[in-house]
C-alpha positions as a Markdown table, in Angstrom:
| # | Residue | x | y | z |
|---|---|---|---|---|
| 1 | Met | -9.1 | -19.1 | -17.8 |
| 2 | Ser | -7.2 | -16.9 | -15.5 |
| 3 | Val | -5.8 | -16.6 | -12.0 |
| 4 | Lys | -8.0 | -15.0 | -9.3 |
| 5 | Arg | -7.5 | -14.2 | -5.6 |
| 6 | Ile | -9.8 | -16.1 | -3.3 |
| 7 | Asp | -8.9 | -14.2 | -0.1 |
| 8 | Leu | -5.9 | -11.9 | 0.3 |
| 9 | Asn | -5.9 | -12.7 | 4.1 |
| 10 | Leu | -5.0 | -16.3 | 3.2 |
| 11 | Cys | -1.8 | -15.2 | 1.5 |
| 12 | Ile | 1.1 | -16.0 | 3.9 |
| 13 | Gly | 3.7 | -14.0 | 1.9 |
| 14 | Cys | 5.8 | -16.9 | 0.9 |
| 15 | Lys | 6.4 | -15.6 | -2.7 |
| 16 | Glu | 5.8 | -19.1 | -4.2 |
| 17 | Cys | 3.3 | -17.8 | -6.8 |
| 18 | Tyr | 5.7 | -14.9 | -7.6 |
| 19 | Thr | 8.6 | -17.3 | -8.0 |
| 20 | Val | 6.9 | -20.1 | -10.0 |
| 21 | Cys | 4.8 | -18.0 | -12.4 |
| 22 | Pro | 6.4 | -18.3 | -15.9 |
| 23 | Met | 4.4 | -15.3 | -17.2 |
| 24 | Asp | 5.3 | -12.8 | -14.5 |
| 25 | Val | 1.7 | -12.2 | -13.4 |
| 26 | Phe | 2.6 | -11.6 | -9.8 |
| 27 | Arg | 4.4 | -8.9 | -8.0 |
| 28 | Phe | 5.3 | -8.8 | -4.3 |
| 29 | Asp | 4.3 | -6.0 | -2.1 |
| 30 | Ser | 7.1 | -5.8 | 0.5 |
| 31 | Val | 5.1 | -3.4 | 2.7 |
| 32 | Ala | 2.0 | -5.5 | 3.0 |
| 33 | Lys | 4.1 | -8.8 | 2.7 |
| 34 | Lys | 1.6 | -10.2 | 0.2 |
| 35 | Ser | 1.7 | -11.2 | -3.5 |
| 36 | Val | -0.2 | -9.0 | -5.9 |
| 37 | Ile | -1.9 | -10.3 | -9.0 |
| 38 | Ala | -0.5 | -7.4 | -11.1 |
| 39 | Tyr | -0.9 | -8.7 | -14.6 |
| 40 | Pro | -3.8 | -11.2 | -14.7 |
| 41 | Glu | -4.2 | -10.7 | -18.5 |
| 42 | Asn | -0.8 | -12.4 | -18.9 |
| 43 | Cys | -2.0 | -15.6 | -17.2 |
| 44 | Gln | -1.7 | -18.7 | -19.3 |
| 45 | Ser | -3.6 | -20.9 | -16.9 |
| 46 | Cys | -0.7 | -23.3 | -16.2 |
| 47 | Gly | -1.8 | -23.7 | -12.6 |
| 48 | Gln | 1.7 | -23.5 | -11.1 |
| 49 | Cys | 0.7 | -20.7 | -8.7 |
| 50 | Tyr | -2.4 | -22.6 | -7.6 |
| 51 | Leu | -0.6 | -25.8 | -7.1 |
| 52 | Asn | 2.3 | -24.2 | -5.1 |
| 53 | Cys | 0.2 | -21.8 | -2.9 |
| 54 | Pro | 0.4 | -23.2 | 0.7 |
| 55 | Gly | -2.1 | -20.6 | 1.9 |
| 56 | Arg | -4.6 | -21.6 | -0.9 |
| 57 | Ser | -5.3 | -17.9 | -1.5 |
| 58 | Ile | -5.6 | -18.1 | -5.3 |
| 59 | Thr | -7.5 | -20.2 | -7.8 |
| 60 | Ile | -7.9 | -20.6 | -11.5 |
| 61 | Val | -11.3 | -19.5 | -12.8 |
| 62 | Asn | -13.0 | -20.3 | -16.2 |
| 63 | Glu | -13.5 | -16.7 | -17.2 |
| 64 | Met | -10.7 | -14.4 | -18.4 |
| 65 | Thr | -9.9 | -11.9 | -15.7 |
| 66 | Gly | -8.4 | -8.5 | -16.3 |
| 67 | Tyr | -8.3 | -5.4 | -14.3 |
| 68 | Ser | -7.9 | -1.8 | -15.0 |
| 69 | Ile | -4.5 | -0.4 | -13.9 |
| 70 | Thr | -4.2 | -1.0 | -10.2 |
| 71 | Ser | -2.7 | 1.4 | -7.8 |
| 72 | Tyr | 0.3 | -1.0 | -7.4 |
| 73 | Arg | 0.9 | -1.0 | -11.2 |
| 74 | Ala | 0.4 | 2.7 | -11.4 |
| 75 | Thr | 3.0 | 3.5 | -8.7 |
| 76 | Thr | 5.4 | 0.9 | -10.0 |
| 77 | Thr | 5.2 | 2.2 | -13.5 |
| 78 | Ala | 5.6 | 5.8 | -12.3 |
| 79 | Arg | 8.6 | 4.8 | -10.2 |
| 80 | Asn | 10.2 | 2.9 | -13.1 |
| 81 | Ala | 9.7 | 5.8 | -15.5 |
| 82 | Lys | 11.2 | 8.2 | -13.0 |
| 83 | Ser | 14.3 | 6.0 | -12.5 |
| 84 | Glu | 14.7 | 5.7 | -16.3 |
| 85 | Thr | 14.7 | 9.4 | -16.8 |
| 86 | Thr | 17.4 | 10.0 | -14.2 |
| 87 | Lys | 19.8 | 7.5 | -15.8 |
């Protein structure tokens, strides 16, 4: 089981899923003002994101969901790597 986005347009940008997730599955895109399911493979199906989502934009599905690296993950990883090398 894994978290899955029903409709990104339903996300109201409240950061509840980002805040309550114990497995750090979500990131928040401050430009789009939406949560991003960045690490679905880390989902432990606790349902906290689903229960706390006021916009009902996410659900828990029976199949395991995983994605190839997203553009968000790629840019975040590249940015973090760059900041690590400048320290």
